[in-house]
N, CA and C atoms as a LAMMPS dump frame, in Angstrom:
ITEM: TIMESTEP
0
ITEM: NUMBER OF ATOMS
558
ITEM: BOX BOUNDS ff ff ff
-5.0000000000000000e+02 5.0000000000000000e+02
-5.0000000000000000e+02 5.0000000000000000e+02
-5.0000000000000000e+02 5.0000000000000000e+02
ITEM: ATOMS id mol type element x y z
1 1 1 N 39.57 240.935 -246.16
2 1 2 C 40.37 239.999 -245.392
3 1 3 C 39.872 238.568 -245.606
4 2 1 N 38.546 238.373 -245.488
5 2 2 C 37.982 237.034 -245.669
6 2 3 C 38.178 236.533 -247.092
7 3 1 N 38.049 237.441 -248.046
8 3 2 C 38.226 237.067 -249.451
9 3 3 C 39.644 236.558 -249.693
10 4 1 N 40.625 237.279 -249.142
11 4 2 C 42.026 236.878 -249.316
12 4 3 C 42.33 235.574 -248.579
13 5 1 N 41.705 235.384 -247.394
14 5 2 C 41.896 234.126 -246.66
15 5 3 C 41.366 232.951 -247.462
16 6 1 N 40.195 233.135 -248.077
17 6 2 C 39.608 232.044 -248.861
18 6 3 C 40.449 231.721 -250.096
19 7 1 N 41.19 232.687 -250.568
20 7 2 C 42.083 232.468 -251.713
21 7 3 C 43.423 231.867 -251.275
22 8 1 N 43.649 231.816 -249.966
23 8 2 C 44.903 231.279 -249.459
24 8 3 C 46.072 232.231 -249.609
25 9 1 N 45.785 233.515 -249.741
26 9 2 C 46.817 234.518 -249.97
27 9 3 C 47.288 235.088 -248.625
28 10 1 N 48.174 234.36 -247.956
29 10 2 C 48.601 234.703 -246.597
30 10 3 C 49.312 236.055 -246.494
31 11 1 N 50.088 236.427 -247.517
32 11 2 C 50.789 237.713 -247.482
33 11 3 C 49.804 238.873 -247.432
34 12 1 N 48.785 238.8 -248.29
35 12 2 C 47.766 239.851 -248.297
36 12 3 C 46.987 239.862 -246.987
37 13 1 N 46.673 238.687 -246.477
38 13 2 C 45.918 238.592 -245.229
39 13 3 C 46.688 239.267 -244.096
40 14 1 N 47.976 239.008 -244.002
41 14 2 C 48.799 239.62 -242.946
42 14 3 C 48.821 241.141 -243.084
43 15 1 N 48.968 241.632 -244.312
44 15 2 C 48.977 243.086 -244.553
45 15 3 C 47.637 243.711 -244.192
46 16 1 N 46.568 243.041 -244.58
47 16 2 C 45.222 243.546 -244.298
48 16 3 C 44.985 243.596 -242.792
49 17 1 N 45.35 242.53 -242.085
50 17 2 C 45.161 242.495 -240.628
51 17 3 C 45.966 243.597 -239.938
52 18 1 N 47.183 243.796 -240.398
53 18 2 C 48.035 244.838 -239.821
54 18 3 C 47.426 246.222 -240.047
55 19 1 N 46.955 246.463 -241.261
56 19 2 C 46.354 247.757 -241.593
57 19 3 C 45.059 247.969 -240.807
58 20 1 N 44.233 246.921 -240.728
59 20 2 C 42.988 247.024 -239.969
60 20 3 C 43.28 247.327 -238.504
61 21 1 N 44.285 246.679 -237.951
62 21 2 C 44.664 246.913 -236.563
63 21 3 C 45.09 248.367 -236.348
64 22 1 N 45.84 248.906 -237.298
65 22 2 C 46.29 250.303 -237.218
66 22 3 C 45.094 251.259 -237.257
67 23 1 N 44.161 251.017 -238.171
68 23 2 C 42.961 251.859 -238.298
69 23 3 C 42.122 251.78 -237.024
70 24 1 N 41.931 250.561 -236.498
71 24 2 C 41.146 250.391 -235.279
72 24 3 C 41.798 251.096 -234.096
73 25 1 N 43.113 251.079 -234.043
74 25 2 C 43.835 251.769 -232.978
75 25 3 C 43.629 253.282 -233.078
76 26 1 N 43.703 253.815 -234.293
77 26 2 C 43.465 255.249 -234.505
78 26 3 C 42.031 255.626 -234.141
79 27 1 N 41.067 254.806 -234.568
80 27 2 C 39.659 255.073 -234.243
81 27 3 C 39.432 255.046 -232.736
82 28 1 N 40.031 254.079 -232.066
83 28 2 C 39.902 253.976 -230.612
84 28 3 C 40.44 255.233 -229.94
85 29 1 N 41.59 255.686 -230.387
86 29 2 C 42.21 256.879 -229.814
87 29 3 C 41.332 258.118 -230.023
88 30 1 N 40.807 258.287 -231.224
89 30 2 C 39.941 259.436 -231.532
90 30 3 C 38.668 259.381 -230.692
91 31 1 N 38.014 258.218 -230.681
92 31 2 C 36.771 258.079 -229.914
93 31 3 C 37.01 258.334 -228.43
94 32 1 N 38.074 257.754 -227.883
95 32 2 C 38.368 257.952 -226.455
96 32 3 C 38.681 259.406 -226.132
97 33 1 N 39.35 260.103 -227.041
98 33 2 C 39.624 261.527 -226.842
99 33 3 C 38.349 262.347 -226.793
100 34 1 N 37.431 262.06 -227.7
101 34 2 C 36.153 262.782 -227.728
102 34 3 C 35.321 262.429 -226.5
103 35 1 N 35.302 261.151 -226.122
104 35 2 C 34.546 260.734 -224.938
105 35 3 C 35.095 261.397 -223.672
106 36 1 N 36.405 261.528 -223.589
107 36 2 C 37.031 262.195 -222.435
108 36 3 C 36.593 263.66 -222.367
109 37 1 N 36.591 264.335 -223.508
110 37 2 C 36.162 265.734 -223.575
111 37 3 C 34.687 265.872 -223.175
112 38 1 N 33.854 264.968 -223.67
113 38 2 C 32.433 264.998 -223.322
114 38 3 C 32.249 264.843 -221.814
115 39 1 N 32.934 263.862 -221.218
116 39 2 C 32.782 263.599 -219.785
117 39 3 C 33.41 264.674 -218.908
118 40 1 N 34.565 265.193 -219.307
119 40 2 C 35.272 266.135 -218.438
120 40 3 C 34.767 267.569 -218.562
121 41 1 N 34.221 267.938 -219.708
122 41 2 C 33.857 269.346 -219.916
123 41 3 C 32.409 269.559 -220.369
124 42 1 N 32.027 268.91 -221.455
125 42 2 C 30.808 269.303 -222.16
126 42 3 C 29.509 268.883 -221.472
127 43 1 N 29.397 267.631 -221.073
128 43 2 C 28.132 267.159 -220.495
129 43 3 C 27.823 267.895 -219.195
130 44 1 N 28.809 268.023 -218.336
131 44 2 C 28.611 268.694 -217.048
132 44 3 C 28.26 270.166 -217.159
133 45 1 N 28.72 270.819 -218.213
134 45 2 C 28.462 272.257 -218.351
135 45 3 C 27.256 272.56 -219.24
136 46 1 N 26.6 271.537 -219.737
137 46 2 C 25.414 271.757 -220.577
138 46 3 C 24.293 272.33 -219.72
139 47 1 N 23.758 273.47 -220.147
140 47 2 C 22.776 274.177 -219.324
141 47 3 C 21.335 273.943 -219.771
142 48 1 N 21.126 273.615 -221.029
143 48 2 C 19.766 273.46 -221.547
144 48 3 C 19.477 271.996 -221.866
145 49 1 N 18.205 271.683 -221.951
146 49 2 C 17.796 270.322 -222.288
147 49 3 C 18.357 269.861 -223.612
148 50 1 N 18.288 270.741 -224.622
149 50 2 C 18.763 270.287 -225.933
150 50 3 C 20.275 270.095 -225.957
151 51 1 N 21.035 270.91 -225.203
152 51 2 C 22.489 270.696 -225.191
153 51 3 C 22.847 269.43 -224.407
154 52 1 N 22.126 269.15 -223.314
155 52 2 C 22.365 267.912 -222.559
156 52 3 C 22.094 266.695 -223.44
157 53 1 N 20.954 266.714 -224.123
158 53 2 C 20.595 265.592 -224.998
159 53 3 C 21.623 265.452 -226.116
160 54 1 N 22.017 266.585 -226.702
161 54 2 C 22.991 266.56 -227.796
162 54 3 C 24.29 265.889 -227.356
163 55 1 N 24.822 266.302 -226.19
164 55 2 C 26.1 265.753 -225.735
165 55 3 C 25.975 264.294 -225.291
166 56 1 N 24.867 263.937 -224.646
167 56 2 C 24.676 262.534 -224.256
168 56 3 C 24.484 261.646 -225.485
169 57 1 N 23.776 262.164 -226.488
170 57 2 C 23.622 261.436 -227.756
171 57 3 C 24.994 261.234 -228.386
172 58 1 N 25.796 262.287 -228.369
173 58 2 C 27.143 262.211 -228.933
174 58 3 C 27.981 261.172 -228.184
175 59 1 N 27.848 261.146 -226.865
176 59 2 C 28.558 260.146 -226.064
177 59 3 C 28.124 258.739 -226.484
178 60 1 N 26.836 258.547 -226.632
179 60 2 C 26.336 257.255 -227.095
180 60 3 C 26.855 256.904 -228.477
181 61 1 N 26.879 257.903 -229.363
182 61 2 C 27.362 257.674 -230.735
183 61 3 C 28.805 257.18 -230.735
184 62 1 N 29.663 257.831 -229.947
185 62 2 C 31.081 257.451 -229.962
186 62 3 C 31.333 256.099 -229.301
187 63 1 N 30.533 255.764 -228.294
188 63 2 C 30.624 254.403 -227.748
189 63 3 C 30.119 253.392 -228.785
190 64 1 N 29.089 253.775 -229.539
191 64 2 C 28.563 252.878 -230.586
192 64 3 C 29.608 252.653 -231.674
193 65 1 N 30.33 253.705 -232.039
194 65 2 C 31.388 253.541 -233.043
195 65 3 C 32.413 252.51 -232.563
196 66 1 N 32.758 252.557 -231.275
197 66 2 C 33.686 251.569 -230.715
198 66 3 C 33.08 250.165 -230.771
199 67 1 N 31.797 250.069 -230.434
200 67 2 C 31.127 248.759 -230.44
201 67 3 C 31.062 248.155 -231.838
202 68 1 N 31.129 249 -232.86
203 68 2 C 31.037 248.498 -234.234
204 68 3 C 32.245 247.664 -234.641
205 69 1 N 33.412 247.902 -234.03
206 69 2 C 34.581 247.118 -234.449
207 69 3 C 35.28 246.37 -233.314
208 70 1 N 34.938 246.665 -232.076
209 70 2 C 35.534 245.933 -230.957
210 70 3 C 34.936 244.525 -230.888
211 71 1 N 35.618 243.641 -230.159
212 71 2 C 35.118 242.277 -229.993
213 71 3 C 35.167 241.899 -228.517
214 72 1 N 34.472 240.841 -228.175
215 72 2 C 34.515 240.289 -226.823
216 72 3 C 34.08 241.263 -225.752
217 73 1 N 34.849 241.298 -224.655
218 73 2 C 34.512 242.133 -223.496
219 73 3 C 34.522 243.619 -223.842
220 74 1 N 35.431 244.026 -224.739
221 74 2 C 35.488 245.44 -225.13
222 74 3 C 34.22 245.848 -225.88
223 75 1 N 33.711 244.974 -226.721
224 75 2 C 32.476 245.261 -227.46
225 75 3 C 31.3 245.345 -226.491
226 76 1 N 31.249 244.402 -225.557
227 76 2 C 30.175 244.378 -224.565
228 76 3 C 30.177 245.666 -223.739
229 77 1 N 31.362 246.095 -223.308
230 77 2 C 31.48 247.326 -222.522
231 77 3 C 31.05 248.544 -223.345
232 78 1 N 31.493 248.611 -224.596
233 78 2 C 31.114 249.736 -225.463
234 78 3 C 29.603 249.753 -225.68
235 79 1 N 29.004 248.582 -225.858
236 79 2 C 27.552 248.498 -226.056
237 79 3 C 26.799 248.934 -224.795
238 80 1 N 27.278 248.515 -223.632
239 80 2 C 26.642 248.914 -222.366
240 80 3 C 26.742 250.423 -222.16
241 81 1 N 27.903 250.99 -222.479
242 81 2 C 28.086 252.439 -222.357
243 81 3 C 27.199 253.199 -223.345
244 82 1 N 27.034 252.644 -224.539
245 82 2 C 26.152 253.255 -225.537
246 82 3 C 24.727 253.288 -225.006
247 83 1 N 24.268 252.136 -224.532
248 83 2 C 22.903 252.016 -224.02
249 83 3 C 22.664 252.997 -222.878
250 84 1 N 23.611 253.097 -221.972
251 84 2 C 23.492 253.998 -220.826
252 84 3 C 23.39 255.463 -221.265
253 85 1 N 24.245 255.874 -222.188
254 85 2 C 24.232 257.269 -222.66
255 85 3 C 22.952 257.579 -223.431
256 86 1 N 22.55 256.684 -224.327
257 86 2 C 21.323 256.908 -225.095
258 86 3 C 20.095 256.952 -224.181
259 87 1 N 20.043 256.076 -223.167
260 87 2 C 18.895 256.084 -222.247
261 87 3 C 18.842 257.387 -221.45
262 88 1 N 19.997 257.859 -220.984
263 88 2 C 20.043 259.129 -220.243
264 88 3 C 19.579 260.274 -221.14
265 89 1 N 20.038 260.273 -222.382
266 89 2 C 19.625 261.31 -223.339
267 89 3 C 18.131 261.214 -223.623
268 90 1 N 17.632 259.997 -223.763
269 90 2 C 16.212 259.789 -224.069
270 90 3 C 15.318 260.28 -222.924
271 91 1 N 15.725 260.029 -221.689
272 91 2 C 14.944 260.492 -220.533
273 91 3 C 14.789 262.011 -220.562
274 92 1 N 15.877 262.714 -220.826
275 92 2 C 15.832 264.181 -220.883
276 92 3 C 15.042 264.639 -222.11
277 93 1 N 15.287 264.012 -223.246
278 93 2 C 14.598 264.394 -224.489
279 93 3 C 13.088 264.241 -224.344
280 94 1 N 12.64 263.127 -223.766
281 94 2 C 11.201 262.896 -223.612
282 94 3 C 10.562 263.898 -222.66
283 95 1 N 11.325 264.351 -221.669
284 95 2 C 10.799 265.3 -220.687
285 95 3 C 10.861 266.745 -221.175
286 96 1 N 11.886 267.094 -221.963
287 96 2 C 12.136 268.509 -222.244
288 96 3 C 12.053 268.934 -223.708
289 97 1 N 12.106 267.996 -224.641
290 97 2 C 12.105 268.371 -226.061
291 97 3 C 10.838 267.88 -226.757
292 98 1 N 10.347 268.683 -227.683
293 98 2 C 9.167 268.3 -228.462
294 98 3 C 9.496 267.08 -229.319
295 99 1 N 8.498 266.243 -229.604
296 99 2 C 8.729 265.071 -230.458
297 99 3 C 9.278 265.421 -231.845
298 100 1 N 9.073 266.662 -232.275
299 100 2 C 9.564 267.091 -233.59
300 100 3 C 10.951 267.735 -233.525
301 101 1 N 11.504 267.884 -232.33
302 101 2 C 12.817 268.529 -232.191
303 101 3 C 13.869 267.684 -232.916
304 102 1 N 14.678 268.313 -233.781
305 102 2 C 15.669 267.544 -234.553
306 102 3 C 16.655 266.739 -233.696
307 103 1 N 17.025 267.253 -232.533
308 103 2 C 17.962 266.515 -231.678
309 103 3 C 17.278 265.278 -231.095
310 104 1 N 16.024 265.423 -230.688
311 104 2 C 15.278 264.264 -230.173
312 104 3 C 15.084 263.219 -231.273
313 105 1 N 14.762 263.676 -232.481
314 105 2 C 14.591 262.745 -233.599
315 105 3 C 15.917 262.075 -233.969
316 106 1 N 17.007 262.843 -233.956
317 106 2 C 18.326 262.279 -234.255
318 106 3 C 18.736 261.228 -233.236
319 107 1 N 18.392 261.479 -231.972
320 107 2 C 18.652 260.498 -230.92
321 107 3 C 17.867 259.216 -231.19
322 108 1 N 16.584 259.359 -231.508
323 108 2 C 15.751 258.181 -231.785
324 108 3 C 16.304 257.391 -232.974
325 109 1 N 16.745 258.116 -233.997
326 109 2 C 17.32 257.469 -235.179
327 109 3 C 18.56 256.652 -234.792
328 110 1 N 19.495 257.276 -234.104
329 110 2 C 20.741 256.594 -233.762
330 110 3 C 20.541 255.489 -232.727
331 111 1 N 19.637 255.715 -231.777
332 111 2 C 19.33 254.706 -230.764
333 111 3 C 18.718 253.479 -231.445
334 112 1 N 17.83 253.7 -232.399
335 112 2 C 17.208 252.569 -233.097
336 112 3 C 18.236 251.813 -233.944
337 113 1 N 19.157 252.534 -234.575
338 113 2 C 20.237 251.88 -235.336
339 113 3 C 21.1 251.037 -234.387
340 114 1 N 21.364 251.554 -233.192
341 114 2 C 22.123 250.802 -232.188
342 114 3 C 21.416 249.491 -231.846
343 115 1 N 20.104 249.568 -231.59
344 115 2 C 19.356 248.344 -231.295
345 115 3 C 19.457 247.348 -232.443
346 116 1 N 19.344 247.846 -233.663
347 116 2 C 19.332 246.967 -234.824
348 116 3 C 20.715 246.392 -235.129
349 117 1 N 21.711 247.263 -235.219
350 117 2 C 23.04 246.855 -235.692
351 117 3 C 23.911 246.224 -234.606
352 118 1 N 23.872 246.774 -233.403
353 118 2 C 24.792 246.331 -232.351
354 118 3 C 24.149 245.285 -231.441
355 119 1 N 22.926 245.533 -230.991
356 119 2 C 22.268 244.593 -230.083
357 119 3 C 21.486 243.512 -230.822
358 120 1 N 21.429 243.617 -232.137
359 120 2 C 20.734 242.602 -232.931
360 120 3 C 19.285 242.434 -232.473
361 121 1 N 18.619 243.552 -232.252
362 121 2 C 17.254 243.544 -231.738
363 121 3 C 16.335 244.33 -232.673
364 122 1 N 15.949 243.726 -233.811
365 122 2 C 15.137 244.455 -234.786
366 122 3 C 13.777 244.903 -234.249
367 123 1 N 13.18 244.122 -233.349
368 123 2 C 11.878 244.515 -232.797
369 123 3 C 11.983 245.814 -232.002
370 124 1 N 12.992 245.894 -231.124
371 124 2 C 13.172 247.122 -230.338
372 124 3 C 13.532 248.297 -231.24
373 125 1 N 14.35 248.031 -232.253
374 125 2 C 14.734 249.089 -233.201
375 125 3 C 13.501 249.636 -233.903
376 126 1 N 12.665 248.746 -234.408
377 126 2 C 11.457 249.167 -235.134
378 126 3 C 10.481 249.891 -234.212
379 127 1 N 10.297 249.374 -233
380 127 2 C 9.377 250.018 -232.056
381 127 3 C 9.821 251.439 -231.723
382 128 1 N 11.111 251.611 -231.468
383 128 2 C 11.638 252.936 -231.134
384 128 3 C 11.502 253.895 -232.315
385 129 1 N 11.892 253.447 -233.504
386 129 2 C 11.814 254.299 -234.697
387 129 3 C 10.363 254.658 -235.012
388 130 1 N 9.47 253.677 -234.92
389 130 2 C 8.054 253.919 -235.237
390 130 3 C 7.429 254.878 -234.233
391 131 1 N 7.731 254.693 -232.95
392 131 2 C 7.177 255.586 -231.928
393 131 3 C 7.642 257.024 -232.154
394 132 1 N 8.928 257.209 -232.419
395 132 2 C 9.464 258.559 -232.658
396 132 3 C 8.82 259.177 -233.89
397 133 1 N 8.692 258.394 -234.951
398 133 2 C 8.09 258.881 -236.192
399 133 3 C 6.626 259.265 -235.959
400 134 1 N 5.868 258.377 -235.323
401 134 2 C 4.442 258.627 -235.083
402 134 3 C 4.213 259.843 -234.187
403 135 1 N 5.023 259.979 -233.133
404 135 2 C 4.88 261.131 -232.237
405 135 3 C 5.203 262.432 -232.966
406 136 1 N 6.193 262.402 -233.844
407 136 2 C 6.56 263.603 -234.607
408 136 3 C 5.484 263.947 -235.63
409 137 1 N 4.949 262.945 -236.307
410 137 2 C 3.876 263.171 -237.297
411 137 3 C 2.68 263.844 -236.634
412 138 1 N 2.355 263.389 -235.425
413 138 2 C 1.199 263.928 -234.706
414 138 3 C 1.366 265.407 -234.372
415 139 1 N 2.601 265.883 -234.294
416 139 2 C 2.852 267.286 -233.943
417 139 3 C 3.527 268.062 -235.065
418 140 1 N 3.45 267.552 -236.274
419 140 2 C 4.134 268.175 -237.408
420 140 3 C 3.691 269.618 -237.636
421 141 1 N 2.428 269.904 -237.361
422 141 2 C 1.903 271.255 -237.595
423 141 3 C 2.484 272.288 -236.636
424 142 1 N 3.118 271.844 -235.559
425 142 2 C 3.705 272.786 -234.595
426 142 3 C 5.153 273.139 -234.942
427 143 1 N 5.674 272.546 -236.002
428 143 2 C 7.083 272.759 -236.365
429 143 3 C 7.334 274.172 -236.863
430 144 1 N 8.375 274.789 -236.326
431 144 2 C 8.796 276.09 -236.831
432 144 3 C 9.514 275.928 -238.159
433 145 1 N 9.577 277.01 -238.909
434 145 2 C 10.171 276.955 -240.246
435 145 3 C 11.654 276.58 -240.205
436 146 1 N 12.364 277.044 -239.163
437 146 2 C 13.811 276.812 -239.102
438 146 3 C 14.174 275.336 -238.911
439 147 1 N 13.377 274.609 -238.134
440 147 2 C 13.724 273.205 -237.9
441 147 3 C 12.92 272.244 -238.774
442 148 1 N 12.02 272.772 -239.597
443 148 2 C 11.16 271.916 -240.423
444 148 3 C 11.974 270.986 -241.318
445 149 1 N 12.962 271.562 -242.022
446 149 2 C 13.78 270.753 -242.935
447 149 3 C 14.549 269.668 -242.186
448 150 1 N 15.208 270.058 -241.09
449 150 2 C 15.991 269.087 -240.309
450 150 3 C 15.107 267.962 -239.78
451 151 1 N 13.978 268.346 -239.197
452 151 2 C 13.088 267.35 -238.607
453 151 3 C 12.522 266.403 -239.652
454 152 1 N 12.053 266.948 -240.764
455 152 2 C 11.458 266.075 -241.785
456 152 3 C 12.509 265.18 -242.441
457 153 1 N 13.741 265.657 -242.565
458 153 2 C 14.809 264.812 -243.107
459 153 3 C 15.057 263.614 -242.186
460 154 1 N 15.163 263.871 -240.885
461 154 2 C 15.411 262.777 -239.938
462 154 3 C 14.209 261.836 -239.893
463 155 1 N 13.002 262.392 -239.987
464 155 2 C 11.807 261.542 -240.03
465 155 3 C 11.844 260.625 -241.251
466 156 1 N 12.309 261.15 -242.368
467 156 2 C 12.432 260.333 -243.582
468 156 3 C 13.446 259.2 -243.366
469 157 1 N 14.553 259.498 -242.691
470 157 2 C 15.551 258.463 -242.395
471 157 3 C 14.974 257.393 -241.464
472 158 1 N 14.183 257.823 -240.473
473 158 2 C 13.506 256.861 -239.595
474 158 3 C 12.598 255.945 -240.412
475 159 1 N 11.828 256.553 -241.313
476 159 2 C 10.904 255.768 -242.139
477 159 3 C 11.659 254.835 -243.084
478 160 1 N 12.752 255.331 -243.664
479 160 2 C 13.574 254.482 -244.545
480 160 3 C 14.096 253.256 -243.798
481 161 1 N 14.6 253.48 -242.582
482 161 2 C 15.106 252.355 -241.791
483 161 3 C 13.991 251.385 -241.44
484 162 1 N 12.829 251.913 -241.058
485 162 2 C 11.692 251.039 -240.754
486 162 3 C 11.336 250.163 -241.947
487 163 1 N 11.299 250.763 -243.124
488 163 2 C 10.987 250.015 -244.347
489 163 3 C 12.031 248.932 -244.586
490 164 1 N 13.297 249.303 -244.475
491 164 2 C 14.4 248.362 -244.68
492 164 3 C 14.353 247.228 -243.655
493 165 1 N 14.178 247.579 -242.394
494 165 2 C 14.211 246.577 -241.337
495 165 3 C 13.017 245.637 -241.401
496 166 1 N 11.839 246.166 -241.683
497 166 2 C 10.675 245.282 -241.747
498 166 3 C 10.781 244.343 -242.942
499 167 1 N 11.356 244.807 -244.042
500 167 2 C 11.528 243.9 -245.186
501 167 3 C 12.61 242.86 -244.875
502 168 1 N 13.659 243.248 -244.139
503 168 2 C 14.68 242.282 -243.707
504 168 3 C 14.064 241.216 -242.804
505 169 1 N 13.183 241.651 -241.9
506 169 2 C 12.553 240.712 -240.976
507 169 3 C 11.626 239.759 -241.731
508 170 1 N 10.976 240.244 -242.783
509 170 2 C 10.095 239.388 -243.582
510 170 3 C 10.905 238.401 -244.414
511 171 1 N 12.061 238.852 -244.937
512 171 2 C 12.927 237.966 -245.723
513 171 3 C 13.448 236.829 -244.853
514 172 1 N 13.635 237.13 -243.559
515 172 2 C 13.933 236.133 -242.544
516 172 3 C 15 235.116 -242.92
517 173 1 N 16.247 235.578 -242.894
518 173 2 C 17.333 234.626 -243.026
519 173 3 C 17.832 234.359 -244.43
520 174 1 N 17.464 235.166 -245.397
521 174 2 C 18.044 234.971 -246.726
522 174 3 C 19.48 235.447 -246.703
523 175 1 N 20.264 235.003 -247.654
524 175 2 C 21.69 235.323 -247.678
525 175 3 C 22.005 236.601 -248.429
526 176 1 N 21.095 237.551 -248.427
527 176 2 C 21.346 238.808 -249.121
528 176 3 C 22.264 239.684 -248.283
529 177 1 N 22.969 240.554 -248.955
530 177 2 C 23.821 241.51 -248.248
531 177 3 C 22.919 242.581 -247.652
532 178 1 N 23.07 242.807 -246.348
533 178 2 C 22.245 243.795 -245.667
534 178 3 C 22.733 245.193 -245.983
535 179 1 N 21.82 246.032 -246.443
536 179 2 C 22.156 247.442 -246.667
537 179 3 C 22.323 248.097 -245.303
538 180 1 N 23.377 248.891 -245.104
539 180 2 C 23.567 249.496 -243.788
540 180 3 C 22.437 250.466 -243.448
541 181 1 N 22.073 250.481 -242.173
542 181 2 C 21.043 251.396 -241.707
543 181 3 C 21.568 252.813 -241.766
544 182 1 N 20.634 253.749 -241.856
545 182 2 C 21.022 255.158 -241.914
546 182 3 C 21.047 255.725 -240.508
547 183 1 N 22.132 256.384 -240.168
548 183 2 C 22.258 257.042 -238.87
549 183 3 C 22.551 258.505 -239.11
550 184 1 N 22.141 259.304 -238.161
551 184 2 C 22.361 260.743 -238.225
552 184 3 C 23.755 261.023 -237.687
553 185 1 N 24.636 261.512 -238.519
554 185 2 C 26.025 261.717 -238.093
555 185 3 C 26.308 263.166 -237.759
556 186 1 N 25.482 263.748 -236.894
557 186 2 C 25.705 265.135 -236.467
558 186 3 C 26.777 265.17 -235.42
């Protein structure tokens, strides 16, 4: 859209804006449908710690997806809802799930991406990712064979993001294109 605007190509710009609006409307509808299902059925009926964390993480994820393209008050509301869901999930995860549990690690990964990408808070993103990674490393020997692959994969994504974010922070304001952070899309 910006490229076409800079070229002065108004016809293309109008088509692009119309198409983007249509896509955003579809995404909003899908996200709201999933959020409604989570609130009306899934979160309330979750019986175990890992299912509660999973559904609250999912709620945070779908609010984050909305925050990625909404603007103004709608973006602010989506970001606040994301933060609320991730914090609720984190409280349960810290109390009931091992630091190496794939759902707890996936939550830390996505929560840290939210801090970095949506709240523009690289320090909080790095602190959260590093804490989750360090706590998992300390208990790596307790990992069962079934979750070993999942946990170590998410730990690698946490480490990749930390490396990317710390180098971005050191570059401090260069005009390079930022590589998107990795999020767990479970």
